[in-house]
N, C-alpha and C positions, 0 to 999 in steps of 0.2 A: 466418455471421457471426463474422468473427474477433475477437480480443481485441487492447487495445491495454495494454502492459505498461509500468511506470515504478514510480521508488522503489526500484530494487533494494538490498537490504542482507543482512548477515550477522549471526549471533546469535539467540539463543533470545528469542522475544517471549512474554512472559507472556499468561496466559489473561484477564486483566482487560486489561491494554494492548491486546491483540488484539481483544477486543470492542468498545472504545473507539474503536481507529482504522478497525473495520470500519464502525460507526455512522456514524463523519464520511465517509467514503469513500463510504456508500451515498448520502447525501444529493447525491451527484454522479453516481450511477449506477457507481460502483467498488465494490470490495470488496479485502480485503487478504487474501493467499494466504501462508501459513505453512506450509513443510515442511522436513523434512531429509531431505537428499539422501547416499545412498551416496557415500562417498567426499569430499565437500564440507561436510557437516555442516548446521547450523541456516541457514536462508535464509527471507527473506521479499520480497516484491515487492505492486504494486497492480495491478489488472487492471480493465479495463471495456470496453465495446463499442466495437470499433475500428470509428469514423465518419469517420476521414479526417482531415486539417489542414483548418480550426484548431480542429474539436471536440476531438480527442484533447489537444493542447495547452492548450486551455482548460479541459479535466478534468483534468488533471495538475494545472495552476497552481492552482485551486481546493480539490482535495482536499489539495494540501501547504500551502498558505496555511491552510487551517482546522486540518489537523494542527499546524502551527508555532502558532496563536493558542492551542490547547489545550494547548502543551507536548510536545506528541508527534511533533516532528519535528525531529531525525532521531529515529526511532522507537528508543524506550529497549529496550536488550536486556541478556541476560547471557549469559555464556560458556558 
């Protein structure tokens, strides 16, 4: 099964913020991905199982709404 990606962003995500975001996303079957891509620098996004429309949209909305309620959307980053 493929993954559905959403919430793409740039910048360094601190370990504490990453852990909190992952816990919130996990409630909805998603997780945060934090990487440093060569030539592009630090990036992050959220991913969850791709179940198709409307399930993907609903998961994205739920995750982002809960992150926003927790003061974590947009994800706080460092340069």
